[in-house]
BAFIKE-21053 format. One record per residue (C-alpha): residue number from 1; residue in one letter; x, y, z. Coordinates in Angstrom, 1 decimal, m for minus. Layout:
BEGIN
NUM, a, X, Y, Z
...
***
This chain:
BEGIN
1, m, m9.9, m10.5, m10.4
2, e, m11.8, m12.1, m13.4
3, r, m10.4, m15.6, m13.1
4, r, m8.2, m17.3, m10.7
5, t, m7.0, m20.5, m12.1
6, g, m4.8, m23.3, m10.6
7, k, m4.3, m24.6, m7.1
8, y, m1.7, m22.0, m6.5
9, v, m3.6, m18.9, m6.7
10, r, m4.7, m17.9, m3.2
11, t, m5.8, m14.9, m1.4
12, w, m5.3, m14.4, 2.3
13, r, m7.5, m12.4, 4.5
14, g, m7.5, m10.4, 7.8
15, a, m5.1, m11.6, 10.5
16, l, m4.1, m14.8, 8.8
17, g, m0.2, m15.0, 8.2
18, v, 0.9, m17.1, 5.4
19, l, 4.3, m18.9, 4.8
20, l, 5.9, m18.5, 1.5
21, t, 4.9, m21.9, m0.3
22, g, 7.8, m23.9, m1.2
23, g, 9.9, m20.8, m1.5
24, v, 13.0, m19.3, m0.1
25, l, 14.4, m15.8, m0.2
26, l, 18.2, m15.2, m0.9
27, t, 20.2, m13.1, 1.5
28, g, 22.2, m10.1, 0.6
29, c, 21.9, m7.7, m2.3
30, s, 24.5, m6.2, m4.7
31, g, 24.4, m3.0, m6.7
32, a, 26.1, m2.2, m10.0
33, s, 27.8, 1.3, m10.4
34, d, 25.2, 2.5, m12.7
35, g, 22.5, 2.0, m10.1
36, t, 21.3, m1.4, m11.6
37, e, 20.5, m3.9, m8.9
38, y, 20.7, m7.7, m9.2
39, s, 20.1, m10.6, m6.8
40, s, 22.6, m13.3, m7.1
41, a, 21.0, m16.7, m7.5
42, d, 24.2, m18.7, m6.2
43, r, 23.7, m17.2, m2.6
44, r, 22.5, m19.4, 0.1
45, a, 18.9, m19.2, 1.0
46, a, 17.3, m17.9, 4.3
47, p, 14.0, m19.1, 5.3
48, a, 11.0, m16.8, 4.2
49, p, 9.2, m14.8, 7.1
50, a, 5.5, m15.3, 7.6
51, p, 3.5, m12.2, 6.6
52, a, 2.4, m10.2, 9.6
53, a, m1.1, m10.2, 11.1
54, s, m3.3, m7.2, 10.3
55, g, m3.6, m4.7, 13.1
56, g, m4.2, m6.3, 16.5
57, a, m2.4, m5.8, 19.7
58, a, 1.3, m4.9, 19.3
59, d, 3.7, m7.8, 20.6
60, n, 6.6, m7.0, 22.9
61, d, 8.9, m4.5, 21.0
62, g, 12.1, m6.1, 19.8
63, a, 10.8, m9.5, 20.5
64, k, 11.9, m12.4, 18.1
65, g, 9.3, m14.3, 16.0
66, a, 9.2, m18.0, 15.6
67, d, 11.4, m17.7, 12.4
68, g, 14.0, m15.6, 14.3
69, s, 13.0, m12.4, 12.7
70, k, 12.7, m9.3, 14.8
71, k, 9.1, m8.0, 15.5
72, q, 8.3, m4.4, 15.6
73, d, 5.0, m3.2, 16.7
74, g, 3.6, m6.6, 16.4
75, l, 4.6, m7.0, 12.9
76, r, 7.7, m9.0, 11.7
77, e, 10.3, m7.0, 9.6
78, s, 11.1, m8.0, 6.0
79, a, 13.3, m10.8, 5.0
80, p, 16.9, m9.9, 3.7
81, p, 16.5, m7.9, 0.5
82, d, 16.9, m10.3, m2.3
83, y, 14.3, m11.4, m4.8
84, l, 12.1, m8.7, m3.2
85, s, 10.5, m5.9, m5.1
86, t, 9.1, m3.0, m2.9
87, f, 7.4, 0.3, m3.9
88, a, 4.8, 2.9, m2.9
89, l, 1.3, 2.6, m4.2
90, d, 0.4, 5.1, m6.9
91, v, m3.0, 6.0, m8.3
92, d, m1.9, 8.7, m10.4
93, t, m3.2, 8.7, m14.1
94, a, m2.0, 12.1, m15.5
95, s, 1.0, 10.6, m17.6
96, y, m1.5, 8.5, m19.8
97, g, m4.0, 11.4, m20.1
98, y, m1.2, 13.9, m21.1
99, a, 0.0, 11.3, m23.5
100, r, m3.2, 10.9, m25.2
101, r, m3.5, 14.7, m25.4
102, t, 0.0, 14.9, m27.0
103, l, m0.7, 12.4, m29.5
104, a, m4.0, 13.9, m30.6
105, d, m2.1, 17.1, m31.2
106, g, 0.1, 15.1, m33.6
107, n, 3.2, 14.8, m31.3
108, l, 5.0, 11.8, m29.5
109, p, 5.1, 12.5, m25.8
110, e, 8.7, 13.1, m24.3
111, p, 9.9, 9.8, m22.9
112, a, 10.3, 11.3, m19.5
113, t, 6.8, 12.1, m19.2
114, v, 5.6, 8.4, m19.7
115, r, 5.1, 6.3, m16.7
116, p, 3.9, 3.0, m17.3
117, e, 2.1, 2.4, m14.0
118, e, m0.1, 5.4, m14.7
119, f, m1.0, 4.0, m18.2
120, v, m2.0, 0.7, m16.6
121, n, m3.8, 2.2, m13.6
122, s, m6.2, 4.3, m16.1
123, f, m8.2, 1.1, m16.9
124, r, m10.8, m0.8, m15.0
125, q, m9.5, m4.2, m13.8
126, g, m12.4, m6.0, m12.3
127, y, m10.7, m6.9, m9.2
128, r, m12.6, m8.5, m6.2
129, r, m13.1, m5.7, m3.7
130, p, m13.2, m5.9, 0.1
131, a, m16.2, m5.4, 2.1
132, g, m14.7, m2.7, 4.4
133, n, m11.5, m0.7, 4.5
134, g, m8.3, m2.1, 3.3
135, f, m7.3, m4.1, 0.3
136, t, m7.9, m7.3, m1.6
137, v, m4.7, m8.8, m3.1
138, n, m5.2, m10.4, m6.5
139, v, m2.4, m12.1, m8.3
140, d, m2.5, m13.7, m11.8
141, g, m0.5, m13.9, m15.0
142, a, 0.2, m15.4, m18.4
143, r, 2.8, m16.5, m20.8
144, a, 4.2, m13.4, m22.6
145, g, 6.1, m15.2, m25.3
146, a, 8.8, m17.7, m25.9
147, d, 11.8, m18.5, m23.7
148, g, 10.1, m18.7, m20.5
149, w, 8.8, m15.1, m20.1
150, s, 5.6, m14.4, m18.4
151, l, 3.8, m11.4, m17.0
152, v, 2.6, m11.4, m13.4
153, r, m0.1, m9.0, m12.5
154, v, m0.4, m7.8, m8.7
155, g, m3.7, m6.1, m8.4
156, l, m4.8, m4.2, m5.2
157, a, m8.3, m3.0, m4.8
158, t, m10.1, m0.9, m2.1
159, r, m13.9, m1.0, m1.4
160, a, m16.2, 0.4, m3.6
161, a, m16.6, 4.2, m3.6
162, p, m19.6, 5.4, m1.5
163, a, m22.7, 7.0, m3.0
164, r, m22.8, 10.7, m3.3
165, d, m25.0, 10.9, m0.2
166, e, m22.9, 8.4, 2.0
167, r, m19.4, 10.1, 2.0
168, p, m18.2, 12.3, 4.6
169, p, m18.5, 16.1, 3.7
170, a, m15.6, 17.7, 2.1
171, a, m13.7, 20.9, 2.6
172, l, m11.9, 21.8, m0.7
173, t, m9.5, 24.8, m1.3
174, f, m9.1, 25.3, m5.0
175, v, m5.8, 26.8, m6.1
176, v, m6.2, 27.9, m9.6
177, d, m3.4, 29.0, m12.0
178, i, m4.5, 32.2, m13.9
179, s, m0.9, 33.0, m15.3
180, g, m0.7, 34.0, m18.9
181, s, m0.1, 30.6, m20.2
182, m, m3.5, 29.5, m19.0
183, a, m5.1, 31.7, m21.7
184, e, m4.5, 29.0, m24.2
185, p, m7.8, 27.2, m25.1
186, g, m8.4, 24.1, m23.0
187, r, m6.7, 25.6, m19.8
188, l, m8.3, 28.3, m17.8
189, d, m11.5, 27.9, m19.8
190, l, m11.6, 24.3, m19.1
191, v, m10.7, 24.9, m15.3
192, k, m13.7, 27.3, m15.2
193, r, m16.1, 24.9, m16.7
194, s, m14.8, 22.0, m14.3
195, l, m15.4, 24.2, m11.3
196, g, m18.8, 24.9, m12.7
197, i, m19.6, 21.1, m12.7
198, l, m18.3, 20.4, m9.4
199, t, m20.3, 23.3, m8.0
200, d, m23.2, 21.5, m9.2
201, e, m22.0, 18.0, m7.9
202, l, m21.1, 19.0, m4.3
203, r, m23.6, 18.6, m1.6
204, d, m24.9, 21.4, 0.6
205, d, m22.7, 20.4, 3.5
206, d, m19.6, 20.5, 1.5
207, s, m17.4, 23.8, 1.7
208, i, m14.9, 25.3, m0.8
209, s, m12.5, 28.3, m0.8
210, l, m10.9, 29.6, m3.9
211, v, m7.3, 30.8, m4.3
212, t, m6.0, 32.4, m7.7
213, f, m2.2, 32.8, m8.5
214, s, m0.2, 34.5, m11.2
215, d, 3.0, 36.4, m10.1
216, e, 1.4, 36.6, m6.7
217, a, m1.6, 34.8, m4.9
218, k, m4.9, 36.0, m4.0
219, t, m8.0, 34.4, m2.0
220, l, m11.2, 35.0, m4.0
221, l, m13.4, 33.1, m1.7
222, p, m12.5, 32.2, 2.0
223, m, m14.0, 28.7, 3.0
224, t, m17.8, 28.8, 2.4
225, r, m20.5, 26.3, 2.9
226, l, m22.2, 25.7, m0.3
227, r, m25.7, 25.6, 1.1
228, d, m27.0, 28.9, m0.1
229, h, m23.7, 30.1, m1.8
230, r, m23.7, 28.4, m5.1
231, g, m24.4, 31.6, m7.1
232, r, m21.7, 33.6, m5.2
233, i, m19.1, 30.8, m5.7
234, r, m20.0, 30.7, m9.6
235, d, m19.5, 34.4, m9.7
236, r, m16.1, 34.1, m8.3
237, v, m15.1, 31.3, m10.8
238, d, m16.4, 33.4, m13.7
239, s, m14.4, 36.5, m12.6
240, m, m11.0, 34.6, m13.1
241, e, m9.0, 35.8, m16.1
242, p, m5.5, 35.0, m17.2
243, t, m2.5, 37.4, m16.2
244, d, 1.1, 37.6, m15.7
245, s, 3.5, 34.7, m14.7
246, t, 3.2, 31.6, m12.8
247, n, 4.3, 31.6, m9.2
248, v, 3.3, 28.2, m8.2
249, e, 5.0, 28.6, m4.9
250, a, 2.8, 31.5, m4.0
251, g, m0.3, 29.6, m5.0
252, i, 0.5, 26.7, m2.6
253, r, 1.5, 28.8, 0.2
254, r, m1.8, 30.7, m0.1
255, g, m3.9, 27.7, m0.5
256, y, m2.5, 25.9, 2.3
257, d, m3.1, 28.7, 4.5
258, e, m6.7, 29.1, 3.5
259, a, m7.1, 25.2, 3.9
260, v, m5.5, 25.1, 7.5
261, d, m7.5, 28.3, 8.5
262, g, m10.8, 27.0, 7.0
263, r, m10.4, 23.4, 7.8
264, v, m13.6, 21.5, 8.8
265, k, m13.5, 18.8, 11.6
266, g, m14.7, 15.5, 10.5
267, a, m14.6, 16.5, 6.7
268, n, m12.1, 15.4, 4.1
269, n, m9.8, 18.6, 3.9
270, r, m7.9, 18.7, 0.7
271, v, m6.2, 21.3, m1.5
272, v, m6.9, 20.7, m5.2
273, l, m4.2, 22.6, m7.7
274, l, m5.6, 23.1, m11.1
275, s, m2.7, 24.2, m13.2
276, d, m0.3, 23.6, m16.4
277, a, 2.4, 23.6, m13.5
278, l, 4.9, 25.7, m15.7
279, a, 6.4, 27.6, m12.8
280, n, 8.6, 30.5, m13.9
281, t, 8.3, 32.9, m11.0
282, g, 9.2, 32.8, m7.4
283, e, 10.6, 29.4, m6.1
284, t, 10.4, 27.0, m8.9
285, d, 12.1, 24.0, m7.2
286, a, 9.7, 21.4, m6.0
287, e, 11.5, 20.6, m2.7
288, a, 11.5, 24.2, m1.5
289, i, 7.8, 24.6, m2.5
290, l, 7.3, 21.1, m0.6
291, e, 8.3, 22.5, 2.7
292, r, 5.0, 24.2, 3.3
293, i, 2.9, 21.2, 2.0
294, d, 4.8, 18.6, 4.2
295, s, 4.1, 20.8, 7.4
296, a, 0.2, 21.0, 6.6
297, r, 0.2, 17.2, 5.8
298, r, 1.8, 16.1, 9.0
299, e, 0.0, 18.6, 11.4
300, y, m3.3, 18.7, 9.9
301, g, m3.6, 15.8, 7.6
302, i, m4.5, 18.0, 4.6
303, t, m3.8, 16.2, 1.3
304, l, m3.3, 17.5, m2.2
305, f, m4.9, 16.7, m5.5
306, g, m3.3, 17.8, m8.6
307, v, m5.3, 18.3, m11.8
308, g, m3.2, 19.1, m14.8
309, v, m4.3, 20.8, m18.0
310, g, m2.7, 22.3, m21.1
311, s, m1.0, 21.0, m24.1
312, y, 2.4, 21.8, m22.5
313, y, 2.2, 20.7, m19.1
314, g, 4.9, 20.5, m16.1
315, d, 4.3, 17.0, m15.5
316, a, 7.3, 16.5, m13.3
317, l, 6.5, 19.4, m10.9
318, m, 2.9, 18.5, m10.3
319, e, 3.8, 14.7, m9.7
320, q, 6.4, 15.9, m7.0
321, l, 4.0, 18.2, m5.3
322, t, 1.3, 15.6, m5.1
323, n, 3.6, 12.8, m4.0
324, k, 5.0, 14.9, m1.0
325, g, 1.3, 16.2, m0.3
326, d, m0.1, 12.6, 0.2
327, g, m2.1, 12.9, m2.9
328, h, m2.3, 12.1, m6.5
329, t, m2.6, 13.6, m10.0
330, t, m4.9, 13.4, m13.0
331, y, m5.0, 15.2, m16.2
332, i, m7.9, 16.5, m18.0
333, a, m8.2, 17.6, m21.8
334, d, m11.8, 18.3, m22.3
335, e, m15.1, 18.6, m20.5
336, t, m15.6, 14.8, m20.8
337, q, m12.8, 14.1, m18.8
338, a, m13.7, 16.8, m16.4
339, r, m17.1, 15.3, m15.7
340, k, m15.3, 11.9, m15.3
341, v, m13.0, 13.3, m12.6
342, f, m15.3, 15.7, m10.9
343, v, m18.7, 13.7, m11.0
344, d, m18.1, 9.9, m11.5
345, q, m14.5, 9.7, m9.6
346, l, m15.2, 12.3, m7.1
347, p, m15.5, 10.2, m4.0
348, a, m12.1, 8.4, m4.8
349, h, m10.4, 11.8, m5.1
350, l, m11.9, 13.1, m1.8
351, e, m11.7, 10.4, 0.7
352, l, m8.8, 8.2, 2.0
353, t, m9.0, 4.6, 3.0
354, a, m5.1, 4.0, 3.3
355, r, m2.2, 6.1, 4.1
356, d, 1.5, 5.3, 3.4
357, a, 0.5, 2.3, 1.5
358, k, 3.4, 0.1, 0.3
359, a, 3.7, m3.2, m1.6
360, q, 6.4, m6.0, m1.4
361, v, 6.5, m8.9, m3.8
362, a, 8.7, m11.7, m2.8
363, f, 9.6, m13.9, m5.8
364, d, 10.8, m17.6, m5.2
365, p, 14.3, m18.2, m6.5
366, k, 13.5, m21.9, m7.0
367, t, 11.0, m21.0, m9.8
368, v, 12.1, m17.4, m10.9
369, e, 15.3, m16.6, m12.5
370, k, 14.8, m12.8, m13.1
371, f, 12.1, m10.3, m13.0
372, k, 11.5, m6.8, m13.6
373, l, 8.7, m4.3, m12.4
374, i, 7.3, m2.4, m15.2
375, g, 7.4, 1.4, m14.1
376, y, 7.3, 2.8, m10.6
377, e, 10.8, 3.9, m10.9
378, d, 10.1, 6.9, m8.7
379, r, 7.9, 5.0, m6.2
380, k, 10.6, 2.4, m5.2
381, v, 11.2, 1.9, m1.5
382, a, 14.2, 0.2, 0.1
383, d, 13.2, m3.5, 0.8
384, e, 14.1, m3.1, 4.4
385, d, 11.9, 0.0, 4.7
386, f, 8.6, m2.0, 3.8
387, r, 7.5, m2.1, 7.5
388, n, 9.1, 1.1, 8.4
389, d, 6.1, 3.3, 8.9
390, r, 8.1, 6.6, 8.9
391, v, 8.9, 6.0, 5.4
392, d, 6.4, 7.6, 2.9
393, g, 4.1, 5.5, 1.0
394, g, 1.1, 6.2, m1.3
395, e, m2.5, 7.3, m0.3
396, v, m5.4, 5.4, m1.8
397, g, m9.1, 6.3, m1.7
398, p, m12.3, 4.2, m2.1
399, g, m12.8, 2.7, m5.6
400, h, m9.3, 2.9, m6.6
401, t, m7.4, m0.1, m7.9
402, v, m3.5, m0.3, m8.2
403, t, m1.7, m2.7, m10.5
404, a, 1.9, m3.5, m10.7
405, l, 2.8, m5.7, m13.8
406, y, 6.2, m7.6, m13.9
407, a, 8.0, m9.4, m16.7
408, v, 9.0, m12.6, m15.2
409, h, 11.4, m15.3, m16.4
410, l, 11.1, m18.6, m14.9
411, r, 13.6, m21.4, m14.7
412, d, 13.5, m24.2, m16.9
413, g, 10.9, m26.8, m15.7
414, a, 10.0, m24.6, m12.9
415, f, 6.7, m25.9, m10.9
416, g, 5.2, m24.5, m7.7
417, h, 5.2, m21.3, m6.0
418, v, 6.2, m18.0, m7.9
419, a, 5.5, m14.9, m5.8
420, t, 3.8, m13.8, m2.7
421, a, 2.6, m10.0, m2.7
422, t, 1.8, m8.2, 0.5
423, v, 0.3, m4.7, 0.8
424, r, 0.9, m2.6, 3.9
425, w, m1.1, 0.6, 5.0
426, l, m2.0, 2.7, 7.7
427, d, m5.4, 3.4, 8.9
428, p, m6.1, 7.1, 7.9
429, r, m7.6, 8.0, 11.2
430, t, m5.8, 5.8, 13.8
431, r, m2.5, 5.3, 12.0
432, a, m2.7, 1.6, 13.0
433, p, m0.8, m0.8, 10.5
434, h, m2.5, m3.6, 8.5
435, e, m1.4, m6.2, 5.9
436, q, m2.9, m8.2, 3.4
437, t, m1.3, m10.9, 1.4
438, g, m1.9, m13.0, m2.0
439, a, 0.4, m15.5, m3.9
440, v, 0.7, m17.1, m7.3
441, g, 2.1, m20.3, m8.8
442, t, 3.3, m21.5, m12.0
443, e, m0.1, m23.3, m13.0
444, a, m1.9, m20.0, m12.6
445, i, 0.4, m18.2, m15.3
446, d, 1.0, m21.1, m17.6
447, v, m1.7, m19.9, m19.9
448, p, m1.2, m17.8, m23.2
449, l, m1.7, m14.1, m22.7
450, w, m3.3, m13.4, m25.9
451, g, m6.7, m15.1, m26.5
452, g, m6.9, m16.2, m22.8
453, d, m9.9, m15.8, m20.7
454, s, m8.8, m12.6, m18.8
455, k, m9.4, m9.6, m21.2
456, r, m8.5, m7.1, m18.6
457, l, m5.1, m8.6, m18.1
458, q, m4.7, m8.2, m21.7
459, v, m5.8, m4.6, m21.6
460, t, m3.3, m4.2, m18.7
461, a, m0.4, m5.7, m21.0
462, v, m1.2, m3.5, m24.0
463, a, m1.2, m0.5, m21.9
464, a, 2.2, m1.4, m20.3
465, y, 3.6, m2.4, m23.7
466, f, 2.4, 0.9, m25.1
467, a, 4.0, 2.9, m22.4
468, e, 7.3, 1.2, m22.7
469, a, 7.4, 1.7, m26.5
470, l, 6.8, 5.4, m26.1
471, r, 9.6, 5.9, m23.8
472, g, 12.1, 3.6, m25.9
473, g, 12.1, 0.6, m23.4
474, r, 12.2, m3.1, m24.5
475, l, 10.1, m5.7, m22.8
476, p, 10.1, m9.5, m23.6
477, g, 7.4, m10.3, m25.9
478, t, 6.6, m6.7, m26.8
479, p, 4.5, m6.7, m30.1
480, g, 4.9, m3.9, m32.6
481, l, 2.7, m0.9, m32.2
482, d, 0.5, m2.0, m35.3
483, e, m0.2, m5.1, m33.6
484, l, m0.9, m3.6, m30.2
485, a, m3.4, m1.1, m31.8
486, s, m5.1, m4.1, m33.4
487, r, m5.3, m6.0, m30.2
488, a, m6.5, m3.0, m28.4
489, d, m9.2, m2.6, m30.9
490, t, m10.3, m6.3, m30.5
491, l, m10.3, m6.1, m26.7
492, a, m12.4, m2.8, m26.9
493, s, m15.1, m4.9, m28.7
494, g, m14.8, m7.8, m26.2
495, t, m15.0, m5.6, m23.3
496, e, m17.5, m3.0, m24.7
497, d, m15.2, m0.5, m22.8
498, d, m14.8, 2.8, m24.7
499, s, m11.8, 3.7, m22.8
500, v, m10.0, 0.6, m24.3
501, r, m11.2, 2.0, m27.8
502, k, m9.4, 5.2, m27.0
503, l, m6.4, 3.3, m26.1
504, a, m6.4, 1.7, m29.5
505, t, m6.7, 5.1, m31.3
506, a, m3.8, 6.4, m29.1
507, i, m1.6, 3.6, m30.3
508, g, m2.5, 3.8, m33.8
509, r, m1.6, 7.7, m33.7
510, a, 1.8, 6.8, m32.0
511, d, 2.5, 4.0, m34.7
512, r, 1.8, 6.6, m37.5
513, l, 4.1, 9.2, m35.9
514, k, 6.9, 6.6, m35.3
515, g, 6.6, 5.5, m38.9
516, g, 5.7, 1.7, m37.8
517, g, 8.2, m1.1, m37.7
518, d, 9.1, m1.3, m34.0
519, d, 11.5, m4.1, m33.0
520, n, 10.4, m6.9, m30.7
521, g, 13.2, m7.9, m28.1
522, s, 13.5, m10.3, m25.3
523, g, 16.5, m8.8, m23.7
524, g, 19.0, m10.5, m21.4
525, a, 19.9, m9.9, m17.9
526, p, 21.5, m11.8, m14.9
527, e, 19.4, m13.9, m12.5
528, g, 17.3, m12.0, m10.0
529, e, 15.8, m8.2, m10.2
530, m, 16.3, m6.4, m13.6
531, d, 16.3, m2.7, m13.0
***
C-alpha cells in the first residue's frame, strides 16, 4: 500500500481479533425477483462479531463466543448477511489480455468476456507484503465524484515470489491444443515458442510431460526430469503440428491421467492447458469435463493453470475449467507476454500459498448508505459460507495481489468507520484455516481520487472504469473514454510503468471504435448492496 492516511486506516496481524469500530451489521437480507440483492437500512442492527484468530488450537465445537455467535473449529461464524460482501479470491488476468488483443485487431471485445477484476488485477499495486505465508490486508480509497460517492480499494498481498533457485521443484503436465484452429498465426506457433522459453527457464530438478489433443489425445512425453533431456523435450515440442478438431475433454482427461501417474512427491504438481478453448468435439460442456479435474484436485492436489491464445478464444470455458481445477488463467498474444508469464511470473504460477481463499467486507450502516462490488460476479460466495471451508474459494500463489474495488455511497455527514475486510484461507499443506483483517474510515477516503498521492489507486480506478465501459456498465463518477485514456497516459509517465502506457493505448483504441461521447452517470439504488 503506497499511503495510509487518517487515524481510521489500520491493519491487524496474526492472531489478533478486531471489533468493528463504531459499526453494526444489519440482520436479514432480501432478494428481488431479478436476482438483485439489497440490504434494508431500516432493520434493527445486531452487534458485529470480532474476526477470528488465525489458526491456533480449535475451541470446543459448537461453543458460543462472548458475543453469542457460534464457534466452529475455533473460528466464529459470520454475522447475519447484511451489509456484507463475500467473494472467492481471483488472480485471473486473461480477460484483460484478451481484450487488449481484440482491440489491437480493431474490434471491441464481447461484453460477456470483460471481467473488471481481471483488468484491475493485471496491474502492480504496491501493497505491503507479509514476511511469511498468508496475506496483508490493505484498505484505502478516495472520493470518486460528487454526491457522496467514493471508491474503496481492498488490497490483499501474499509474500514476494521466491527466487528461481529457492522455489520447490515443479512437475508440470502440458496439455497442448493442436486442433485445426490452432494453425492461425499466434496460436500453436506461439505455444511452441512459449514452451521453448519455459524449457530454458526450468531447473534440472523440474519435470515435465507433454500431451497433445485434437479429435483425440496423445502422450508425446511421459513425466521426464529435465536434467539431461532438454534436447529431447524440444524435439517433442517442435514435432507438434495442427490437425483435426478440438476435443478439450480428451486432452484434459489424458493430461490429468499423466499428471497423476507421474506426480512427484514434494513438488508443485500442475497441469498447464494451452489452448484457444474452442471445444467442438467430444464433451463440450464444462461441468462434464470438470468431473475428472475435480477428482484429481481432491485426491492428489493437482491444480490447473490455463493459458489462452488466439484472436478468437473460448474464454468462458477456460475460466470454468481453471476455477474448478483450483487454478487460474492468463492470456498471451505474443512472445513478450509469453516471456512475462513463463519467466518473470513463473513461481507465482507454480506454487500455492493459500487454498480456498475468500474475502468478506463488512460495511458499516452508520456511515455507508449503499455499495457495489465492481466485478467478481461469478466468484460471489454466500455470506454465511465465508467460514464454511467446504465451499470452494480461490487459490493464490506467492507474489500475487488481489484487489477488490467498491463504489461506496456515504451517508450525509458520515464520519468514522466505513468497512472492515477479512480474508480467510487454508494452508496448502495442512489445510489449517487462517484469517487476517484490516479496516478503513471516512478520513482515509475523504481525499480526491484524481491528483491524489496514490497513483496506483488511480490506475486501479482507470482499469475498473475501462472494463465497465466495455461491458456497458455505469459506475458513479465514470469519466468518458477520452478522459480515461488521457489520465492513463499521465499515470504511465508518473509511475514509469509500461503496462499503464499499454492501458492508455487500449482505452484510446476503444474510444475510437466506440466513436467517443460516452455518458457519465451516477445511477441510483436503494440502501445497502447494489448488485
